[in-house]
C-alpha positions in Angstrom: 6.2 -166.7 58.2 3.9 -169.2 56.2 4.7 -172.4 54.9 4.4 -173.2 51.2 0.5 -173.5 50.3 -1.3 -176.5 49.1 -1.5 -175.3 45.7 1.7 -174.3 45.8 2.9 -177.9 46.9 0.8 -179.6 44.2 2.5 -177.3 41.5 5.7 -178.7 42.5 7.3 -181.5 43.6 7.7 -180.9 47.6 9.6 -184.0 49.7 10.6 -183.2 53.5 11.8 -186.2 55.6 13.5 -185.9 59.1 13.0 -183.8 62.0 11.9 -180.6 62.6 12.8 -179.3 59.1 11.1 -176.7 57.9 10.1 -174.4 54.4 9.4 -171.0 55.5 8.0 -168.4 53.1 7.2 -164.5 53.7 5.3 -163.6 51.3 2.4 -166.8 49.6 0.9 -163.9 47.4 4.3 -162.4 46.2 6.3 -166.1 46.0 6.1 -167.6 41.7 7.5 -171.1 41.8 6.6 -173.4 39.7 7.9 -177.0 38.0 10.7 -177.2 40.8 11.3 -179.7 43.1 12.6 -179.6 46.4 14.1 -182.0 48.6 14.9 -182.0 52.1 16.6 -184.8 54.3 17.9 -184.7 57.7 17.4 -182.6 61.0 17.1 -179.2 61.9 16.9 -177.8 58.0 15.5 -175.0 56.6 14.5 -173.1 53.4 13.8 -170.0 53.6 12.0 -168.2 50.8 11.6 -164.4 51.1 9.3 -162.0 49.5 8.9 -161.5 45.5 11.1 -164.6 44.9 10.3 -166.1 41.6 11.8 -169.9 40.7 11.1 -172.1 37.8 11.8 -175.5 36.6 15.0 -175.8 39.3 15.9 -178.1 42.2 16.9 -177.4 45.4 18.1 -179.8 48.1 19.1 -179.8 51.6 20.6 -183.1 52.7 22.5 -183.3 56.3 21.5 -181.7 59.7 21.5 -177.9 61.2 21.6 -176.8 57.0 19.9 -173.7 55.2 19.3 -172.0 52.1 17.9 -168.6 52.2 16.7 -166.9 49.0 16.6 -163.4 49.2 13.9 -160.6 48.1 13.0 -160.4 44.7 15.3 -162.6 43.1 15.2 -164.9 40.3 16.3 -168.6 39.9 15.9 -169.7 36.5 15.3 -173.2 34.7 17.2 -175.9 35.4 19.3 -174.6 38.5 20.9 -176.8 41.0 20.7 -175.4 44.7 22.4 -177.5 47.2 23.5 -177.5 50.8 24.5 -180.5 52.2 26.6 -182.0 55.1 26.7 -180.4 58.6 25.7 -177.1 59.5 26.2 -175.6 56.3 24.6 -172.5 54.9 24.0 -171.2 51.3 22.5 -167.4 51.0 21.5 -165.9 48.0 21.3 -162.2 48.6 18.3 -160.1 47.6 17.6 -159.1 43.9 20.2 -161.9 42.7 19.4 -163.2 38.9 20.7 -167.1 38.6 20.2 -167.6 34.9 19.2 -171.0 33.2 21.4 -174.1 34.7 23.3 -172.4 37.0 24.4 -174.5 40.0 25.3 -173.9 43.4 27.4 -176.7 45.4 28.5 -176.3 48.7 29.5 -180.1 48.9 31.2 -182.1 46.2 28.6 -185.1 46.8 30.8 -187.7 48.2 33.5 -188.0 50.6 36.9 -188.6 49.9 39.2 -189.9 52.5 43.1 -189.6 53.0 44.3 -191.8 56.4 40.7 -192.0 57.3 40.2 -188.3 57.1 37.8 -186.3 55.0 39.8 -184.2 52.8 36.7 -182.4 51.0 34.3 -181.6 53.5 31.3 -178.5 52.4 31.7 -175.0 52.8 29.0 -172.5 53.0 28.4 -170.7 49.5 26.8 -166.7 49.7 26.0 -164.7 47.2 26.0 -160.8 48.4 22.8 -158.4 47.2 22.2 -158.4 43.4 24.2 -160.7 41.6 23.6 -162.2 38.5 24.9 -165.2 37.8 24.4 -166.1 34.0 23.5 -169.3 31.9 25.6 -172.7 32.7 27.4 -170.9 35.8 28.5 -173.0 38.3 29.6 -171.9 42.0 31.4 -174.4 44.1 32.0 -174.7 48.0 33.5 -172.2 50.1 32.6 -169.4 47.6 31.7 -165.9 48.2 30.8 -163.5 45.7 30.4 -159.5 46.4 27.5 -157.5 45.8 26.9 -156.0 42.3 28.6 -158.4 40.9 28.2 -160.8 37.0 29.8 -164.3 36.5 29.9 -164.8 32.9 28.5 -167.8 31.0 29.8 -170.9 31.3 32.0 -169.6 33.8 33.4 -172.1 37.2 33.9 -170.0 40.4 35.8 -171.7 42.8 37.0 -168.7 44.6 35.6 -165.8 46.4 35.2 -162.4 44.3 35.2 -159.0 45.2 32.1 -156.4 45.0 31.2 -155.1 41.9 33.3 -157.3 40.0 32.5 -159.6 36.6 34.5 -162.9 36.9 34.4 -165.7 33.7 36.4 -168.6 32.8 37.5 -171.9 33.9 38.4 -171.4 36.6 36.7 -168.1 36.4 38.9 -164.7 37.0 38.1 -161.0 37.7 38.1 -159.1 34.5 36.4 -156.3 35.4 35.6 -154.1 38.7 33.8 -151.0 40.1 30.9 -152.6 37.7 26.9 -152.4 38.1 24.4 -153.9 36.5 20.8 -153.7 35.9 18.0 -156.2 35.0 
């Protein structure tokens, strides 16, 4: 595995602060990344970008400790996407051959803690997109959601609950409207 090259860092805004934080790249030659901001803060965090990934004009952040974001082989992340893993021991996984259209948001955290009787009631949770998931424009995927393989989430949807393999989910909150589907790039 490699790190981002100097040229890749120059074309993008990369900020890594803290201890033992890593950006791992399986294949620098097949990675296409431009106009993207990457911020990693905390300890023992990892951004792992697998081979054949294309990222354009997006914002990827890891803020916390022992967190990770994994972007699977041949996945595409379009303009204006926001991918965020925050807090402690949180993981955001994007499977192989996934496609995130413009302005998709994947957030493992609400951004700020909410307390009740001194206890945080909105802790962060993992997000997982299995292989070959298509996230359409302006979709938001919230903490604790798993999207099954070969699924599609329709334009402008807000996904608050997990959906099974081969399904189409739409709406706010998104609901499964079709199952047994497949799709092609």
